[in-house]
C-alpha positions in Angstrom: -1.6 -39.6 34.1 -0.5 -40.1 30.6 -1.9 -42.6 28.5 -5.2 -42.5 29.2 -8.2 -41.6 27.0 -9.7 -38.1 28.1 -13.0 -39.4 27.2 -14.9 -36.2 28.4 -13.0 -33.6 27.2 -13.4 -35.8 23.6 -16.9 -36.1 24.0 -17.3 -32.2 24.8 -15.2 -31.6 21.7 -17.4 -34.1 19.6 -20.7 -33.3 21.1 -20.8 -29.7 21.9 -17.5 -28.2 19.4 -18.8 -30.6 16.8 -22.1 -30.9 17.3 -22.5 -34.4 16.9 -25.4 -36.5 18.0 -24.1 -39.3 20.6 -25.0 -42.2 18.1 -22.8 -40.4 15.4 -20.0 -39.6 18.0 -19.3 -43.0 18.8 -19.5 -45.0 15.7 -16.6 -42.2 14.3 -13.2 -44.2 14.5 -10.6 -42.4 16.5 -9.0 -41.5 12.9 -12.0 -39.5 12.1 -12.6 -38.3 15.4 -9.3 -36.5 15.3 -9.5 -35.5 11.5 -12.7 -33.8 12.3 -11.2 -31.7 15.7 -8.2 -31.1 13.1 -5.7 -32.6 15.0 -3.8 -34.0 11.4 -3.7 -30.8 10.3 -0.7 -29.8 13.3 2.5 -29.4 12.2 4.9 -32.4 12.9 7.5 -32.0 15.5 10.8 -30.7 13.7 13.2 -34.1 13.4 16.8 -34.2 12.6 16.2 -35.3 9.1 13.6 -32.5 8.6 15.9 -29.9 9.7 19.3 -31.4 7.7 16.7 -30.9 4.8 16.0 -27.6 5.6 19.3 -26.7 6.1 20.5 -28.0 2.7 17.8 -25.6 0.8 17.6 -22.5 2.7 22.0 -22.7 3.9 23.0 -19.6 6.3 24.8 -16.7 4.3 27.7 -14.7 5.3 28.8 -11.5 4.0 31.5 -13.7 1.8 28.8 -15.2 -0.2 29.0 -14.9 -3.6 25.0 -15.5 -4.2 24.3 -12.2 -6.3 22.7 -10.1 -2.8 25.2 -7.3 -1.5 25.2 -8.4 2.2 27.1 -4.9 3.2 26.7 -3.3 6.8 23.2 -1.8 5.8 22.1 -5.7 5.5 20.4 -7.0 2.3 19.5 -4.7 -0.8 15.8 -4.0 -0.6 15.4 -6.2 2.7 14.4 -4.6 6.0 17.2 -6.4 7.4 19.6 -3.6 8.4 19.1 -3.3 11.8 18.8 -7.5 12.0 22.2 -7.6 10.3 23.4 -4.5 12.9 22.7 -6.4 15.8 24.0 -9.6 14.3 27.7 -7.9 13.0 27.8 -6.4 16.6 27.9 -10.0 18.6 23.5 -8.6 19.2 22.6 -12.2 17.6 19.1 -12.3 16.7 
């Protein structure tokens, strides 16, 4: 059932995983417990706005781009992309 709090799981994480005493566990706010468990460090979901931001910052490059890189049939100069470029060029995709 979604929306229900998994108290046994939270207690195991706090008492066993974090080594908290019961009184210390029950004094924590939910936000404090989430921070202690590292939940706040989890990656945020990718939203449309963030995807648009990333696409603007890192645009796709095509063979005709004039950005100083050689995207010949062997891939970017100095990179390890020769095989990837070959697959993409032949329709194999990445």
